[in-house]
C-alpha positions in Angstrom: 116.6 120.3 160.4 115.1 123.3 159.5 117.9 126.2 160.5 116.9 129.7 162.3 119.8 130.5 163.1 123.2 130.4 162.3 126.3 130.1 164.9 129.7 132.3 164.2 132.5 130.4 161.7 134.6 131.9 159.4 135.2 135.7 159.4 132.4 137.3 157.0 134.4 138.9 154.0 134.1 142.2 152.8 131.3 143.4 151.3 132.9 144.6 148.0 134.3 141.2 147.8 131.2 139.5 148.4 129.8 141.8 145.2 132.6 141.1 143.1 132.3 137.2 143.1 128.7 137.9 142.4 129.0 139.3 139.6 131.5 137.0 138.2 129.1 134.1 139.3 126.7 136.2 137.0 129.1 136.4 134.0 130.0 132.8 134.3 126.5 131.5 134.4 125.7 133.7 131.4 128.0 132.3 129.0 128.4 129.1 129.9 127.0 126.3 127.6 125.3 124.5 131.0 125.2 125.3 134.9 127.6 122.3 135.9 130.1 123.8 132.7 129.8 127.7 135.1 130.0 125.6 138.5 133.2 123.5 137.3 134.8 126.8 136.6 132.9 129.0 139.8 133.6 126.0 142.6 137.6 127.0 143.5 137.0 130.3 144.2 133.5 129.7 146.2 135.3 127.3 148.3 138.1 129.5 149.0 135.8 132.8 149.6 133.9 130.6 151.9 136.3 128.6 153.8 134.5 125.4 152.9 136.0 122.1 151.8 133.2 120.9 149.1 130.8 122.5 147.2 127.4 120.4 145.9 125.0 121.4 142.9 122.4 118.7 143.3 119.6 118.5 140.0 116.3 116.7 139.9 115.9 114.3 137.3 112.3 113.9 136.9 112.3 110.8 134.4 113.9 109.0 137.2 113.1 110.5 140.2 116.5 111.1 141.8 118.5 113.6 142.4 121.9 114.3 140.3 124.5 115.0 142.5 127.7 117.1 141.2 130.5 117.4 143.7 133.4 119.9 143.8 136.4 119.7 146.2 139.3 122.3 147.2 142.2 121.6 145.0 140.6 119.2 142.3 140.3 120.1 139.1 136.6 117.9 138.1 133.9 117.4 139.6 132.5 113.8 140.8 128.5 112.6 139.8 126.7 110.6 142.2 123.1 109.3 141.9 120.4 109.4 144.8 116.8 108.6 145.1 115.3 111.8 146.2 114.5 111.1 149.6 118.1 109.2 150.5 119.6 112.6 149.9 119.9 116.2 151.8 119.4 117.7 149.1 116.6 115.5 147.6 114.9 116.9 151.2 115.6 120.6 150.4 114.0 120.6 146.9 111.1 118.4 148.3 110.5 120.9 150.7 111.6 124.1 149.8 113.8 124.6 153.4 117.0 124.9 154.2 118.9 121.3 155.5 122.0 122.0 157.7 123.9 118.7 159.4 126.2 120.7 161.9 128.4 117.2 162.5 127.9 114.3 159.8 129.0 111.6 162.4 126.0 112.3 164.3 123.3 112.1 161.3 121.6 109.2 160.7 119.2 110.3 157.9 120.1 110.4 154.5 121.8 107.3 153.9 122.4 107.7 150.2 125.1 111.2 151.1 125.7 110.9 154.1 128.3 108.0 153.7 129.6 110.3 150.7 130.4 113.0 152.8 131.7 111.2 155.8 134.1 109.5 153.0 134.7 113.2 151.0 136.0 114.3 154.9 133.2 116.5 154.8 131.9 117.0 159.0 129.2 119.4 158.7 126.7 120.4 155.5 124.6 123.6 154.7 122.4 122.7 151.2 119.4 125.1 150.1 116.7 124.9 147.1 117.3 125.9 144.4 114.1 126.9 142.8 112.3 130.2 141.1 109.0 130.9 142.1 107.8 129.3 138.9 109.7 125.8 139.3 111.5 123.7 141.2 115.3 122.4 139.8 117.3 121.3 143.1 119.8 122.4 145.6 123.2 124.0 146.4 125.1 122.8 149.5 128.3 123.4 150.9 130.4 121.4 153.4 133.1 122.3 156.1 136.0 119.8 157.2 135.1 121.0 160.7 131.2 120.8 162.9 130.3 124.1 162.5 127.6 125.7 160.1 127.6 128.2 157.9 127.4 132.1 159.3 125.0 134.7 158.3 127.1 136.2 155.5 128.3 133.2 153.7 124.1 131.4 153.6 123.1 134.5 152.4 125.9 134.0 149.8 125.3 131.0 148.8 121.6 131.6 148.9 122.4 134.1 146.1 124.4 132.0 144.5 121.5 129.1 144.5 119.1 131.5 143.4 121.4 133.4 139.9 122.2 129.0 139.6 117.9 128.5 139.1 117.3 132.0 137.1 119.9 130.5 134.5 118.3 126.9 134.7 114.9 128.4 133.9 116.4 131.0 131.6 117.9 127.5 129.6 114.3 125.7 130.3 112.5 127.9 128.3 114.9 128.2 125.6 114.6 124.7 125.3 110.6 125.5 125.2 111.1 127.9 122.0 113.4 125.4 120.5 111.0 123.1 120.6 108.0 125.1 119.7 110.4 126.3 116.5 110.9 123.0 115.7 107.4 122.3 115.7 106.6 125.5 113.2 109.4 124.2 111.3 108.3 120.5 111.0 105.1 121.9 110.6 106.0 124.1 107.8 107.9 121.2 105.7 105.0 118.8 106.3 102.3 121.1 105.3 102.7 121.2 101.9 103.7 117.6 101.0 101.0 115.8 99.8 103.2 113.2 97.9 103.5 109.6 100.4 107.6 108.6 99.8 108.4 111.9 100.5 106.4 112.9 103.2 108.4 109.7 104.9 111.9 111.7 104.1 110.5 114.7 105.4 109.5 113.6 108.9 112.9 111.8 109.2 114.5 114.6 108.1 112.7 117.2 110.8 113.3 114.6 113.7 117.0 113.8 112.7 117.3 118.2 113.4 116.1 117.5 116.9 119.3 117.0 118.8 118.7 115.1 121.4 117.6 112.2 119.7 120.3 110.2 117.6 117.6 107.7 115.5 114.2 107.9 114.6 112.0 104.7 112.5 108.3 105.2 111.5 105.9 102.2 111.4 103.3 102.6 109.2 100.2 100.1 109.0 99.2 99.0 105.6 95.7 99.4 104.3 94.5 96.3 105.9 96.5 97.1 108.9 97.5 93.7 110.0 101.7 95.0 108.7 103.4 98.0 109.3 106.7 99.3 106.8 109.4 100.6 108.9 111.2 103.5 107.4 114.2 104.8 109.0 117.0 107.0 107.9 120.3 104.8 108.7 121.5 101.9 107.3 123.2 100.0 110.5 119.4 98.4 110.7 119.0 97.4 107.3 117.2 95.2 105.9 114.6 95.6 108.9 113.9 99.3 107.3 114.4 100.7 104.1 113.6 97.8 102.0 109.6 97.8 102.1 108.7 94.5 103.5 106.0 94.2 105.5 106.1 93.3 109.5 103.3 91.6 111.1 102.2 94.4 113.8 102.1 91.3 116.2 106.0 90.8 115.4 106.5 95.0 115.7 108.3 96.5 118.0 105.6 99.3 118.1 102.6 96.5 118.4 101.8 98.2 122.0 102.0 101.7 121.0 99.8 100.6 117.6 96.8 98.5 119.2 96.6 99.9 122.4 96.9 103.8 121.1 99.3 104.6 123.7 103.0 105.7 124.1 105.3 102.8 124.9 108.8 102.7 126.5 111.7 100.3 125.9 114.9 100.3 127.6 117.5 98.5 126.8 116.9 95.1 128.3 113.7 95.3 127.4 115.3 95.9 123.4 117.1 93.0 124.1 114.0 90.5 125.2 111.8 91.7 122.5 110.9 89.7 119.7 111.5 91.9 116.9 114.5 92.1 114.4 114.8 95.2 114.5 115.0 95.8 118.5 118.3 93.1 118.1 119.9 95.2 115.7 118.8 98.5 117.9 120.4 96.7 120.9 123.6 96.2 119.1 123.7 99.8 118.0 123.9 100.8 121.8 120.4 101.9 122.0 119.2 102.4 125.3 115.4 104.3 125.5 112.8 103.9 123.1 109.6 106.3 123.1 107.2 105.1 120.5 104.2 107.2 120.1 101.4 106.4 118.3 100.1 108.6 115.1 96.8 109.3 115.8 94.2 111.3 114.2 90.3 111.3 116.0 89.9 107.3 116.0 92.1 106.3 112.8 95.9 105.1 114.2 98.2 105.4 111.3 101.3 104.1 112.9 104.1 105.3 115.3 107.2 107.0 115.6 109.8 105.0 117.1 112.6 107.6 118.4 115.7 106.2 119.6 118.5 107.7 122.6 121.7 106.4 123.3 121.2 108.2 127.0 119.5 105.6 129.9 115.7 107.4 130.6 115.7 110.0 127.7 112.0 110.3 127.3 110.2 111.9 130.7 107.0 113.8 131.1 108.2 117.0 128.7 109.9 115.0 126.1 106.9 112.9 125.7 104.9 115.4 125.3 107.1 116.9 122.7 106.9 113.6 120.6 103.1 113.6 120.7 102.6 117.0 119.4 105.6 115.9 116.5 102.8 112.7 115.8 99.9 114.4 115.7 101.4 116.3 113.0 102.6 113.2 111.4 99.4 111.8 111.4 97.3 115.0 110.1 100.1 115.1 107.4 99.5 111.4 106.8 95.4 112.2 106.3 96.2 114.9 104.3 97.6 112.9 101.7 95.4 110.0 101.9 92.6 112.2 101.3 94.5 114.0 98.4 95.8 110.6 96.6 92.0 109.7 97.1 90.7 112.9 95.8 93.4 112.4 92.7 91.9 109.3 92.0 88.4 109.7 92.1 88.9 112.9 89.8 90.8 110.4 87.5 88.3 108.0 87.9 85.3 110.6 86.6 87.8 111.6 84.0 88.2 108.4 82.6 84.3 107.6 83.5 83.4 111.1 81.5 86.3 110.2 78.7 84.4 106.7 78.0 80.8 107.8 78.2 81.8 110.6 76.0 82.9 107.6 73.6 79.7 105.4 73.8 77.8 108.6 73.3 79.8 109.9 69.9 79.9 105.4 68.7 76.1 105.5 69.5 76.5 102.2 70.5 73.7 101.6 73.1 70.2 100.9 72.3 67.8 99.6 74.9 65.8 97.7 72.0 66.7 94.2 71.6 64.5 93.3 67.9 63.1 90.0 67.2 60.2 87.9 68.1 61.5 84.4 67.3 61.8 81.1 69.5 65.5 81.0 70.2 65.8 84.7 70.7 62.6 84.5 73.5 64.2 82.0 75.3 67.9 83.6 75.6 66.2 87.1 76.5 64.2 84.7 79.2 67.8 83.6 80.1 69.1 86.9 80.8 66.1 88.1 82.7 66.5 85.2 85.3 70.4 86.0 85.5 70.3 89.4 85.5 68.7 90.1 89.4 71.8 88.1 90.2 75.9 88.8 90.8 76.3 85.9 88.7 79.3 85.5 86.1 78.0 85.3 82.4 79.3 83.9 79.8 77.9 85.1 76.5 78.8 83.1 73.1 77.9 83.6 69.7 79.5 84.3 66.7 80.5 88.0 65.6 77.8 90.6 65.3 75.1 88.6 66.8 74.4 91.7 69.7 76.6 89.9 72.8 77.2 93.6 74.1 73.8 94.4 73.5 73.1 91.2 75.9 75.3 92.3 77.9 73.9 95.7 78.5 70.1 94.4 79.0 72.1 91.7 82.3 73.5 95.0 83.3 70.3 97.4 83.3 67.8 94.8 84.7 70.3 94.3 87.3 70.7 96.0 91.3 73.5 97.5 89.6 71.4 99.7 86.7 72.7 102.7 88.2 76.5 102.2 88.4 79.2 102.4 86.1 78.9 99.2 82.8 82.3 99.4 81.6 83.2 97.5 78.4 87.1 96.1 77.1 87.9 94.5 73.8 90.2 92.6 74.6 91.1 91.5 70.9 91.1 95.2 70.5 94.2 96.0 72.7 97.7 95.2 72.3 99.2 92.3 74.6 101.9 94.4 76.3 98.9 97.1 77.0 96.0 94.9 77.7 97.0 94.6 81.9 97.3 98.1 82.7 94.1 99.1 80.4 92.3 96.1 82.7 94.0 96.5 86.1 95.4 99.9 85.6 99.4 101.1 86.2 101.2 103.1 88.8 103.5 106.2 87.8 106.8 104.7 86.9 105.9 101.4 86.6 107.2 101.2 82.8 108.2 103.5 80.3 105.9 105.8 79.1 104.2 105.4 82.8 104.0 109.2 83.4 101.5 109.3 85.7 99.1 107.0 87.4 96.3 105.4 85.5 93.0 103.4 86.8 92.1 100.0 85.1 88.5 99.1 84.0 88.3 97.1 86.8 88.9 99.9 89.3 86.5 102.1 86.9 83.5 99.2 87.2 83.5 99.0 91.0 80.0 98.2 92.6 79.0 98.0 88.6 79.2 95.7 86.3 82.5 95.1 83.6 82.0 93.3 79.8 85.2 91.8 78.8 84.6 90.8 74.8 86.7 88.6 73.5 87.9 86.9 76.4 89.4 84.7 74.9 92.4 86.2 73.3 93.5 87.3 76.7 97.0 86.2 77.0 98.0 83.4 79.1 100.4 84.8 81.6 97.5 87.1 82.2 94.5 84.8 82.8 95.8 83.8 86.5 95.2 87.8 87.9 92.0 87.6 86.4 91.6 84.4 87.8 92.0 85.9 91.2 90.0 88.8 90.7 86.7 86.1 90.3 88.0 84.2 93.4 89.2 87.4 95.7 87.5 90.3 94.3 91.3 92.0 94.3 94.2 93.0 92.6 96.7 94.7 92.3 97.8 97.8 89.1 101.0 96.9 87.4 104.3 98.2 89.3 102.2 99.1 92.3 101.9 97.0 95.8 98.9 98.2 97.4 96.2 95.6 97.1 92.8 97.2 95.7 89.1 95.6 96.8 86.8 96.0 93.8 82.9 94.5 93.3 82.5 93.9 90.3 80.0 92.0 88.5 81.9 90.2 85.4 80.1 89.3 81.9 82.5 87.7 79.1 82.1 87.6 75.7 84.0 85.1 72.9 83.1 83.9 69.5 86.0 81.5 70.2 84.9 77.7 71.5 86.7 77.8 74.9 86.2 74.7 76.0 88.3 73.4 73.2 90.9 76.2 73.8 91.3 74.7 77.0 91.5 71.3 75.4 94.4 72.9 73.4 96.0 74.4 76.2 95.6 77.9 74.8 93.0 78.9 77.9 93.2 78.3 81.3 90.6 75.4 82.4 90.5 76.9 86.0 89.4 80.5 84.5 86.9 78.8 81.9 85.1 77.0 84.5 84.9 80.5 86.8 83.6 82.1 83.6 81.5 79.6 82.8 79.0 80.4 85.2 75.8 81.0 83.3 76.2 80.3 79.4 74.3 82.0 77.1 74.3 80.9 73.2 72.6 83.7 71.2 72.0 82.5 67.4 73.3 83.1 64.2 70.7 85.6 62.1 70.4 82.9 59.7 68.8 80.7 62.2 66.2 83.4 63.0 65.6 84.4 59.6 62.0 85.6 60.5 63.6 88.2 62.9 65.4 89.9 59.7 62.1 91.8 58.5 61.3 93.1 61.5 65.2 94.2 62.0 65.2 95.8 58.7 62.7 98.0 59.5 64.3 99.2 62.8 67.6 99.5 61.5 66.0 101.6 58.6 64.3 103.9 60.6 67.1 104.6 62.7 69.9 105.0 59.5 67.5 107.3 58.0 66.8 109.5 60.9 70.6 109.6 61.6 71.1 111.0 58.0 68.5 113.1 58.2 66.9 111.0 55.1 63.0 109.9 54.9 62.5 106.5 53.7 58.7 105.6 53.7 58.8 102.3 51.8 60.9 99.2 51.0 60.5 96.5 48.1 59.4 93.4 49.4 61.5 92.5 47.1 64.0 93.6 48.8 63.3 92.0 52.2 62.8 88.4 50.7 66.4 88.7 49.4 67.7 89.9 52.4 66.1 87.0 54.1 66.9 84.7 52.0 70.7 85.9 53.0 73.0 84.0 55.4 74.4 87.1 56.3 77.9 86.2 58.1 78.5 88.9 59.8 74.8 88.2 61.4 73.0 91.7 62.8 76.4 93.8 62.2 76.3 92.8 59.0 73.1 93.5 58.2 72.8 96.9 59.9 75.8 98.4 58.0 74.2 96.7 54.7 71.1 99.0 55.5 73.1 102.0 56.2 74.8 101.8 52.9 71.0 101.2 51.2 69.8 104.2 52.9 72.9 106.4 51.7 72.4 104.9 48.2 68.6 105.8 47.7 67.9 108.5 46.2 63.8 108.9 47.1 61.5 108.0 49.5 61.8 104.3 49.1 65.0 102.1 50.2 66.8 101.1 47.0 69.3 98.6 48.7 72.0 97.2 46.6 71.0 93.7 45.7 73.5 93.3 43.0 75.8 92.8 45.9 73.3 89.7 47.1 72.0 88.1 43.9 75.0 86.4 42.6 74.9 84.6 46.1 71.4 84.1 46.4 71.6 82.5 42.6 73.7 80.2 44.1 72.2 79.0 47.1 70.7 75.4 46.9 68.2 75.0 44.0 67.9 71.0 45.2 69.1 68.3 47.1 72.6 67.5 45.3 73.5 71.1 45.8 75.8 73.8 44.2 78.9 73.7 43.7 79.4 76.7 45.9 77.7 74.4 48.7 80.5 71.1 47.9 83.4 73.8 48.1 81.7 75.3 51.6 81.1 71.9 52.9 84.9 70.7 51.3 86.4 74.1 53.5 84.9 73.0 56.7 85.8 69.3 56.5 89.5 70.3 56.3 89.2 73.1 59.1 87.7 70.3 61.6 90.2 68.2 61.3 92.7 71.0 61.8 91.0 72.0 64.6 90.3 75.4 63.0 94.3 76.0 62.4 94.3 78.2 59.3 98.1 78.4 58.9 101.8 76.5 59.6 102.1 73.2 57.0 99.5 70.7 58.6 96.8 73.8 58.8 94.3 74.2 56.7 95.6 76.4 54.1 98.2 73.6 53.2 95.8 71.3 52.8 94.1 72.8 50.3 97.0 73.8 48.5 95.8 78.0 49.3 97.4 81.1 51.1 96.1 81.8 54.5 95.1 84.9 53.0 92.8 83.6 50.6 91.7 81.1 52.2 90.5 83.5 55.0 88.7 85.2 51.8 86.9 82.6 51.1 85.8 81.9 54.8 84.3 85.4 54.2 82.7 84.7 51.3 81.2 81.4 51.7 79.7 82.7 55.2 82.2 80.1 56.8 82.7 81.1 61.3 84.2 79.3 63.8 81.1 77.4 64.7 80.2 75.6 61.4 83.5 74.1 62.1 84.0 73.6 66.2 81.3 72.5 67.0 
């Protein structure tokens, strides 16, 4: 009941004594760590000066919607604590309605079922309680209880009101200081995170910042992987290993942060909630004594990056103010994650552009690109028709043929007439790169993946994304690397060397080889599944000796090209030179012919081409003049027969060199001189 007037009680204290007590109360409240500590020290003098038996400090707990009641009795060393719902306590009424409540006799009071039985048990017959508030905030109430059924007099009531006002101001100062500390901590966290762009350093900085917030014991970052199907848990405690700090992916549906991530809203767990959760980490938290968990999603715009899981050993530790504070921390973390991701993407793009530039500059320096394919022979026309058919698709193409037949030029033609013509055409010669570096060149590597990997490297597959990739000499890819290439063909994804992130690519693969891959499969030198993935659309390029009618046209084309590059003028080509070059077998095919023409242009002193036909004449004279053939033909035929018997093996006890009684290097020289290629003996 509200008090409008007070009956006389004990005699009023002298005015000076009351002011002395108020000064003592103010001094004690200012230097104490908390208001309860101050009242622990002040209870005895307050009770002595007012003649009361019991002092009650009741603070409202917004998290649990209850009143935290602290009691001090006369001649007792420490106070007692009880918790009541706000509507069950007289202090709750005073807090809610901001009115003084006076109970003349607890034996006749039937309201407030929480506090009245306790007051009776403490021997209190009358009880007066005042709201403890400031103009801007309500904190609780302050009460005095007596052993006799009489109310406080006017002077004691005024003293109690002043004590309540001092306490409220102290609490407001405490809350303001907490808010200031929170803002300072947010500024500090922002300062620490703003300059960090490395993901690993960022995680450590976030966890370090959370540990500085004294009211929370532990924190865990649950970060979504790029696919959004799993979370990686990061923590700064060894008690919860191997659930955190091990880099193990946990499916989102099995994670403690599932609700926060999927619903994009704050989720809470009590100790019982942790015990009932289907999560190994939750069980570890429960065993560690965690009573409250607040899980805040890491959101920036429409994207969720994961969740921040903050843990406390106190019950109901996360109210509205705590949740709002953690939401600000989570926003900072999410923004920093986004900035770090953007930085990585920009850095990767710059690296990719740099490597593309370097690659294309090398292409230009080597003058390897030409849009012309010279020749009118029927066999070449069939190849070009097939290339035109497959170019408009994204199917894998396998180009076979002897060295120097123009496999790369056909690959470029397929790319340039395809829907990918505006994107990159990247090539990789698998035979020109050491086995140990081939994986890095093809798939790329992360920083620190191996000794000497001082920075991240973008592989040729990533450079060719949305474009075409030519794998020249694909038959030379080591067996141990072939499954990874097969995965790219099947699933269009891979991981860099030393990395865990799965990279998706859209690449049109063109493979080229001078090996008989079918034979290599039979001899267990090439995986059959990879061969069938490559053998979608085979194109076989004929040797130059099988399209001799194109040689005169090629001669004229290469003369014009070389003369322009060498700044010479060649107006005529002797017919006998064209005839001699047309009759030559050209074991090195078009590349050998081009090199021979360039040498001829260099040696020509006038405007007429003077090729060194002496290099060819001896071989031409030894070519067949009758059906019986020459010694050269017989030697060539014999070597081919032996090579067929050894399935192309040159060295070893059963190799062709041993059977012919020659050194391997000598045999290789003879094969080159006689124009013997793999296609001659591996058909």
